[in-house]
C-alpha positions in Angstrom: -106.0 -13.5 -70.5 -109.5 -12.2 -71.1 -110.7 -11.1 -74.5 -111.0 -7.5 -73.3 -107.5 -7.4 -71.9 -106.2 -8.9 -75.2 -108.1 -6.3 -77.2 -106.7 -3.4 -75.1 -103.2 -4.8 -75.4 -103.4 -4.9 -79.2 -105.0 -1.4 -79.3 -102.1 0.0 -77.2 -99.6 -1.7 -79.4 -101.1 -0.4 -82.6 -101.2 3.1 -81.1 -97.5 2.8 -80.0 -96.5 1.6 -83.5 -98.4 4.4 -85.2 -96.7 7.1 -82.9 -93.3 5.6 -83.6 -93.9 5.5 -87.3 -95.0 9.1 -87.4 -92.0 10.2 -85.2 -89.5 8.4 -87.5 -91.1 9.9 -90.6 -90.8 13.4 -89.1 -87.2 12.8 -88.2 -86.3 11.6 -91.7 -87.9 14.7 -93.1 -85.7 16.7 -90.8 -82.6 14.8 -91.9 -83.4 15.3 -95.6 -84.1 19.0 -95.0 -80.8 19.6 -93.0 -78.6 17.7 -95.4 -79.9 19.7 -98.3 -78.5 22.9 -96.7 -75.0 24.0 -97.5 -74.1 23.7 -93.8 -75.8 22.1 -90.9 -75.1 21.3 -87.2 -74.0 17.8 -86.6 -75.6 17.8 -83.2 -79.0 18.6 -84.8 -78.4 15.7 -87.2 -77.7 13.3 -84.4 -80.9 14.4 -82.6 -82.9 13.6 -85.7 -81.6 10.1 -86.2 -84.4 7.5 -85.6 -84.1 5.4 -82.4 -83.6 1.7 -82.6 -86.8 -0.2 -83.3 -88.4 -2.2 -80.6 -89.9 -5.6 -81.5 -93.7 -5.7 -80.9 -95.5 -8.4 -78.9 -96.5 -10.4 -81.9 -92.9 -10.7 -83.1 -91.8 -11.7 -79.6 -94.5 -14.4 -79.4 -93.5 -15.7 -82.8 -89.9 -15.9 -81.8 -90.8 -17.7 -78.6 -93.0 -20.2 -80.5 -90.2 -20.9 -82.9 -87.8 -21.6 -80.0 -90.4 -23.7 -78.1 -89.8 -27.5 -78.6 -92.6 -29.5 -80.1 -94.9 -31.2 -77.6 -94.1 -28.9 -74.7 -96.7 -26.6 -73.2 -96.1 -22.9 -73.5 -96.5 -20.5 -70.5 -99.9 -19.3 -71.8 -101.1 -22.9 -72.0 -99.9 -23.6 -68.5 -101.2 -20.4 -67.0 -104.4 -19.4 -68.7 -105.0 -16.3 -66.6 -101.5 -14.9 -67.3 -99.4 -12.8 -65.0 -100.2 -9.2 -65.6 -97.4 -7.9 -63.3 -94.8 -10.0 -65.2 -96.1 -8.7 -68.6 -96.0 -5.1 -67.3 -92.4 -5.7 -66.2 -91.5 -6.9 -69.7 -93.1 -3.9 -71.3 -91.0 -1.6 -69.0 -87.7 -3.2 -69.8 -85.1 -0.6 -70.7 -83.2 -1.3 -73.9 -79.8 0.4 -73.7 -79.0 2.6 -76.7 -76.2 5.1 -77.5 -76.7 8.3 -75.5 -77.8 11.3 -77.5 -76.1 14.7 -77.9 -78.6 17.1 -76.4 -78.7 20.8 -77.2 -79.7 22.3 -73.9 -80.9 25.8 -73.2 -78.9 25.6 -70.0 -76.0 27.2 -71.9 -77.7 30.5 -71.3 -78.8 31.7 -67.9 -82.5 32.0 -67.4 -82.5 35.5 -65.9 -79.9 37.0 -68.2 -80.4 37.1 -71.9 -77.2 36.6 -74.0 -75.9 35.4 -77.3 -73.3 33.2 -75.7 -72.3 30.3 -77.9 -72.2 26.7 -76.9 -74.0 23.4 -76.9 -74.3 21.5 -73.7 -73.4 17.8 -74.0 -75.0 15.1 -71.9 -72.3 12.6 -70.9 -72.7 9.0 -71.9 -73.7 7.0 -68.8 -73.7 3.3 -68.2 -77.2 3.4 -66.8 -78.6 5.6 -69.5 -81.4 4.0 -71.5 -84.6 4.7 -73.4 -87.9 4.2 -71.8 -90.2 2.8 -74.5 -93.3 3.2 -72.3 -92.8 7.0 -71.7 -90.9 7.6 -74.9 -88.2 9.5 -72.9 -84.6 9.1 -72.0 -84.0 7.8 -68.5 -80.7 9.4 -67.2 -79.3 11.8 -64.7 -76.6 14.1 -65.9 -73.4 13.7 -63.9 -70.2 15.7 -63.9 -67.4 14.6 -66.3 -65.1 13.8 -63.4 -67.6 11.7 -61.6 -66.7 8.8 -64.0 -63.5 10.0 -65.7 -61.3 10.5 -62.6 -59.3 8.0 -60.6 -61.2 8.9 -57.4 -64.6 9.5 -59.2 -65.4 12.5 -57.0 -68.9 13.9 -56.8 -68.5 17.4 -55.5 -71.4 19.2 -57.3 -72.0 21.5 -54.4 -68.4 22.5 -54.2 -68.3 23.2 -57.9 -71.3 25.5 -57.4 -69.5 27.3 -54.7 -66.3 27.5 -56.7 -67.9 29.0 -59.8 -70.1 31.3 -57.7 -66.9 32.8 -56.2 -65.5 33.6 -59.6 -68.7 35.5 -60.5 -67.6 38.3 -58.3 -65.6 41.2 -59.7 -63.5 41.5 -56.6 -61.7 38.2 -57.2 -60.9 39.2 -60.8 -59.7 42.6 -59.6 -57.1 40.7 -57.5 -55.9 38.7 -60.6 -56.1 41.3 -63.3 -54.2 43.9 -61.4 -51.6 41.5 -60.2 -49.1 43.2 -62.4 -46.5 40.4 -62.6 -49.1 37.8 -63.4 -50.9 39.8 -66.1 -47.7 41.2 -67.6 -46.4 37.7 -68.0 -49.3 36.6 -70.1 -49.4 39.8 -72.1 -45.7 39.6 -72.9 -45.8 35.9 -73.7 -48.7 36.4 -76.2 -47.4 39.6 -77.7 -44.0 38.1 -78.2 -45.6 35.2 -80.1 -47.5 37.1 -82.8 -46.1 34.8 -85.5 -47.2 31.8 -83.5 -50.8 33.2 -83.0 -51.3 34.6 -86.4 -54.4 33.1 -88.1 -54.6 30.4 -85.4 -57.6 29.0 -83.6 -57.2 29.5 -79.8 -59.1 28.3 -76.7 -59.0 30.2 -73.4 -59.9 27.7 -70.7 -61.4 29.6 -67.7 -61.4 33.0 -69.5 -62.9 35.0 -66.6 -63.2 38.6 -67.8 -62.0 37.6 -71.2 -58.7 39.6 -70.9 -56.4 36.9 -72.1 -58.8 36.1 -75.0 -58.6 39.7 -76.1 -54.8 39.5 -75.9 -54.9 36.5 -78.2 -57.2 38.4 -80.7 -54.9 41.4 -80.6 -51.9 39.1 -81.4 -53.5 38.0 -84.6 -55.6 34.9 -83.7 -58.2 34.0 -86.3 -60.7 32.8 -83.7 -60.7 32.5 -79.9 -63.1 30.2 -78.0 -63.3 31.8 -74.5 -64.8 29.3 -72.1 -66.0 30.4 -68.6 -68.3 28.4 -66.3 -69.2 31.2 -63.9 -71.6 34.0 -64.6 -68.6 36.2 -65.3 -69.0 34.9 -68.8 -71.8 37.4 -69.3 -69.5 40.3 -68.4 -66.8 38.9 -70.6 -69.2 39.1 -73.5 -69.8 42.8 -72.7 -66.0 43.5 -72.6 -65.4 41.7 -75.9 -68.1 43.6 -77.7 -67.1 46.9 -76.1 -63.6 46.5 -77.7 -65.0 45.4 -81.1 -63.5 41.9 -80.9 -66.8 40.0 -81.1 -65.9 38.8 -84.7 -62.8 37.0 -83.3 -63.7 36.1 -79.7 -66.6 33.8 -79.0 -67.7 33.4 -75.4 -68.9 29.9 -74.3 -70.6 29.7 -70.9 -70.2 26.3 -69.2 -67.6 23.7 -68.3 -65.2 22.9 -71.1 -65.9 19.2 -70.4 -69.6 19.6 -71.2 -69.5 21.7 -74.3 -69.4 20.6 -78.0 -67.1 22.9 -80.1 -67.2 23.2 -83.9 -63.5 22.6 -84.4 -60.2 21.6 -83.0 -57.8 24.4 -81.8 -54.1 25.2 -82.4 -53.3 26.8 -79.0 -54.7 26.5 -75.5 -54.2 29.5 -73.2 -55.2 29.3 -69.6 -54.4 30.8 -66.2 -55.1 27.7 -64.2 -52.6 28.1 -61.4 -53.8 28.2 -57.8 -52.1 28.4 -54.4 -49.5 25.5 -54.2 -49.8 25.5 -58.0 -52.4 22.7 -58.2 -55.0 24.0 -55.6 -58.5 24.3 -57.1 -57.5 21.5 -59.7 -58.3 23.7 -62.7 -55.4 22.1 -64.4 -57.6 19.0 -64.9 -59.8 21.1 -67.3 -56.8 22.1 -69.3 -55.7 18.4 -69.6 -59.2 17.6 -70.8 -59.1 20.3 -73.4 -55.6 19.1 -74.5 -56.7 15.5 -74.9 -60.1 16.2 -76.7 -59.8 19.6 -78.4 -56.1 20.4 -79.2 -54.7 19.6 -82.6 -51.6 17.3 -82.9 -48.5 19.3 -82.1 -50.7 22.1 -80.6 -49.2 24.6 -78.1 -50.1 25.2 -74.5 -49.6 28.6 -72.8 -48.0 28.0 -70.3 -46.5 24.7 -71.3 -44.4 23.7 -68.2 -44.5 24.3 -64.5 -42.5 23.4 -61.4 -43.4 23.3 -57.7 -40.7 23.9 -55.1 -40.4 23.2 -51.3 -37.9 24.4 -48.8 -37.5 24.7 -44.9 -38.1 28.1 -43.5 -37.8 30.4 -40.5 -40.5 33.0 -40.2 -39.7 35.1 -37.2 -41.9 38.0 -38.4 -45.0 35.8 -38.6 -44.4 34.2 -35.3 -43.9 37.6 -33.6 -47.1 39.0 -35.1 -49.3 36.0 -34.4 -47.8 34.1 -31.5 -45.1 35.8 -29.4 -47.0 39.1 -29.3 -49.1 37.7 -26.4 -46.1 37.6 -24.1 -46.3 41.3 -23.3 -49.4 43.5 -24.0 -49.2 46.9 -22.4 -47.1 45.4 -19.6 -49.5 42.5 -19.1 -48.6 38.9 -19.4 -51.1 37.4 -21.8 -49.0 34.3 -22.6 -51.9 31.9 -21.6 -53.3 32.7 -25.0 -50.2 31.4 -26.9 -51.2 27.7 -27.0 -54.6 28.7 -28.4 -53.0 31.1 -30.9 -50.7 28.2 -32.0 -53.7 25.9 -32.5 -55.6 28.4 -34.6 -52.6 29.6 -36.7 -50.0 26.8 -37.0 -52.0 23.6 -37.7 -53.2 24.7 -41.1 -51.7 26.1 -44.3 -51.0 29.8 -44.4 -51.6 31.4 -47.8 -51.4 35.1 -47.1 -47.7 35.6 -46.3 -44.8 36.9 -48.2 -41.5 35.3 -47.4 -38.1 37.2 -47.4 -35.2 35.5 -49.0 -33.5 35.4 -45.6 -36.4 33.2 -44.3 -35.3 30.3 -46.6 -33.0 27.9 -44.7 -31.7 25.7 -47.6 -31.9 25.5 -51.4 -35.3 24.2 -52.5 -36.2 20.8 -53.8 -38.3 20.5 -56.9 -41.4 18.8 -55.5 -43.0 18.3 -58.9 -42.2 19.2 -62.5 -45.2 19.3 -64.8 -44.9 19.0 -68.6 -48.4 20.0 -69.7 -48.1 18.2 -73.0 -47.9 14.8 -71.2 -49.2 15.0 -67.7 -52.4 13.0 -67.0 -55.1 13.5 -64.4 -54.2 10.2 -62.8 -50.5 10.9 -62.4 -51.3 14.5 -61.2 -53.4 13.2 -58.4 -50.5 11.9 -56.3 -46.9 13.1 -55.7 -44.3 11.6 -53.3 -40.9 13.2 -52.7 -37.9 12.2 -50.5 -36.1 15.2 -49.2 -32.9 16.0 -47.2 -32.3 19.5 -46.1 -29.6 21.0 -44.0 -30.7 23.3 -41.1 -28.6 26.2 -39.7 -28.6 27.1 -36.0 -31.7 28.8 -34.8 -35.5 28.3 -35.1 -37.0 26.0 -37.7 -40.7 26.7 -38.1 -41.7 24.4 -41.0 -41.7 24.3 -44.8 -42.8 26.7 -47.6 -43.6 26.2 -51.3 -43.8 28.3 -54.4 -43.9 27.7 -58.2 -42.8 28.8 -61.6 -44.6 28.5 -65.0 -43.0 28.6 -68.4 -44.2 29.9 -71.7 -42.3 28.3 -74.6 -42.1 28.7 -78.4 -42.0 32.5 -78.3 -41.1 34.1 -81.6 -37.4 34.3 -82.5 -36.0 37.8 -82.4 -34.3 39.5 -85.4 -30.7 38.6 -85.8 -31.0 36.0 -83.0 -28.3 33.3 -83.1 -29.5 29.9 -84.0 -28.3 28.1 -80.9 -29.2 30.9 -78.5 -32.5 31.0 -76.7 -33.8 34.0 -74.7 -34.9 33.3 -71.1 -37.1 36.2 -70.0 -38.7 36.7 -66.6 -40.9 39.3 -65.1 -38.8 41.2 -62.5 -39.8 42.6 -59.2 -41.2 45.8 -60.8 -43.3 43.9 -63.4 -40.9 44.5 -66.3 -39.7 42.0 -68.9 -36.0 41.3 -68.5 -33.4 38.6 -69.2 -33.2 36.2 -66.3 -29.4 36.5 -66.4 -29.7 40.1 -65.4 -31.9 39.4 -62.4 -30.9 39.0 -58.8 -29.2 35.6 -58.1 -32.1 34.6 -55.8 -34.4 34.2 -58.7 -32.1 31.6 -60.1 -31.3 30.0 -56.8 -34.9 29.7 -55.5 -36.5 28.6 -58.8 -34.0 26.3 -60.5 -35.0 25.4 -64.1 -36.1 21.8 -64.3 -35.7 21.3 -68.1 -33.4 22.2 -70.9 -34.6 25.1 -73.0 -35.2 24.5 -76.7 -36.9 27.8 -77.7 -37.3 31.4 -76.4 -39.0 31.1 -73.0 -40.7 33.4 -70.6 -40.8 32.4 -66.9 -43.3 33.7 -64.3 -41.8 32.9 -60.9 -43.5 33.3 -57.5 -40.4 32.5 -55.4 -39.4 34.8 -52.5 -37.5 37.9 -53.7 -38.9 37.7 -57.3 -41.7 40.2 -56.7 -45.2 40.1 -55.3 -48.1 38.1 -56.8 -51.6 37.3 -55.6 -50.4 33.7 -55.0 -47.8 34.8 -52.4 -46.1 31.7 -50.9 -47.7 28.8 -49.0 -46.5 27.9 -45.5 -46.7 24.5 -43.7 -45.7 25.4 -40.1 -45.2 23.1 -37.1 -47.6 23.6 -34.2 -44.5 23.6 -32.0 -41.5 25.3 -33.5 -38.1 23.5 -33.4 -35.2 25.3 -31.9 -32.1 23.8 -33.4 -29.5 26.0 -31.7 -30.3 24.9 -28.1 -29.7 21.2 -29.1 -26.3 21.8 -30.5 -22.9 21.6 -28.8 -20.9 22.9 -31.7 -22.3 26.2 -33.0 -20.6 25.8 -36.3 -22.3 22.4 -37.0 -25.6 22.1 -38.8 -28.5 19.9 -38.3 -30.5 18.1 -41.0 -34.0 16.9 -41.6 -34.8 14.2 -44.0 -38.0 12.4 -44.8 -40.9 12.1 -47.3 -43.5 14.6 -48.5 -46.7 13.2 -50.0 -49.3 15.2 -51.9 -52.6 13.5 -52.7 -55.9 14.7 -54.1 -58.9 14.7 -51.8 -61.0 11.7 -52.9 -64.3 13.5 -52.5 -63.6 17.2 -53.0 -61.2 17.1 -55.9 -60.3 20.8 -55.7 -58.5 20.2 -52.4 -55.3 18.4 -51.6 -53.7 16.6 -48.6 -50.1 17.4 -47.9 -48.1 15.2 -45.5 -44.6 15.5 -44.0 -43.0 12.4 -42.4 -39.5 13.4 -41.3 -36.6 12.6 -39.0 -34.5 15.5 -37.6 -30.9 14.8 -36.8 -28.9 17.1 -34.4 -25.6 16.0 -33.1 -26.4 12.3 -33.7 -29.7 12.7 -31.8 -32.7 11.8 -34.0 -36.3 12.7 -33.5 -39.3 11.9 -35.7 -42.3 14.0 -36.6 -45.5 13.8 -38.8 -47.6 16.7 -40.0 -50.6 16.7 -42.4 -52.4 19.6 -43.9 -55.4 20.2 -46.1 -55.3 22.9 -48.7 
């Protein structure tokens, strides 16, 4: 190495050491200044901590010389000119250090000013390191589920589309003015004022902030309302308009990417989608439970059940398929195969079932205890079923769900061993389940033993309308049981396996498969259907 190169090398090293020393001195001053305050933000303190020191070249050379055996030539003696590319590579070596907690301005939208709370947290990545040459962190922020999920999905674009859709008022109009849905949350919270009194609550996916306001009205001390879509800005307006800003704090962003100042006593969330788990919002609730809920904390709702049953939907088939047989006296039946392809080979989510459409009592496809369910176990469900089929058409299967709010306040003069089981009836009123139509009990059997006052929101046929409706999985070719039977009084059966698995790339979607064998008068026929929701 020439003398000029050696001089420039030493000069750069001295400059780097001087800059590092100045930076560390400034950070230490920041630490001293913050710790002298009565309160300070722990994230700011972490930012101010000095980075690990890097050994300079002289120290490296001394260590190499100490390790070099006596009498052997060093690399510099062997190669007088030196290898500049190799030296440059050594200088650029990334030294892994713990990832920092970064306060990002991304918590507030650029084009809309707001006082929304929240600190964005960069997730710790295996490939994250500090570049000593540029004095910057080398990392790319990845979604929490990209490395904390059994399938490690990377659906950034889909997440963008998902949260964009929830920025529109129209979708919140559908949810807020779903009377049975909103009434269930209102009654569950207002009948738990003793539970909510002076508690810290988190509303995961607060939307307009309506449920957060309910919690504040019920006596909560603080409510952390988390919303990743731009509806968070409107929620802030609603909270302030109703003078609840001292209790309700809006956080814009994903709950997985925000640092909160304290643990919470209760988590409230309306996470249910079609087929209960569609959209996979439950995963965010599970994250909040594992990382932010105090021991023995409460979830609202706390349990859920998903049901499946065989169905006959003559009204749907007549309006979508059979209607082409006669149109103003014309035979337009050539369109029927195309109508079947467009309508029946996918899930149908905009149909209300009548109780007479249900061919047999439902099976519980999945029972969810939100206090114990994990993201891994949620990602896959397998159920063996065996249904009896009456004479007539058999068009496919349908599903619906119920959710349960537990630990509601005990009523005055309530017997110790008696627990109220309330439901929201067909008109949106709170009533005892025992006073409801028998279909509500038959089509949504309770999967657990009650231990406290409980409110159930059921979406089963006959229980009243909701924006979830019921979900249909129909055969592309309907099965006519009656024409295959000799004895009209006998019944056929269908048995098989239903498998539900999360899409490995787009985690908000799910595969649903039916592998079944139909038996009619000892004649067996197999079938397989798969659907994407």
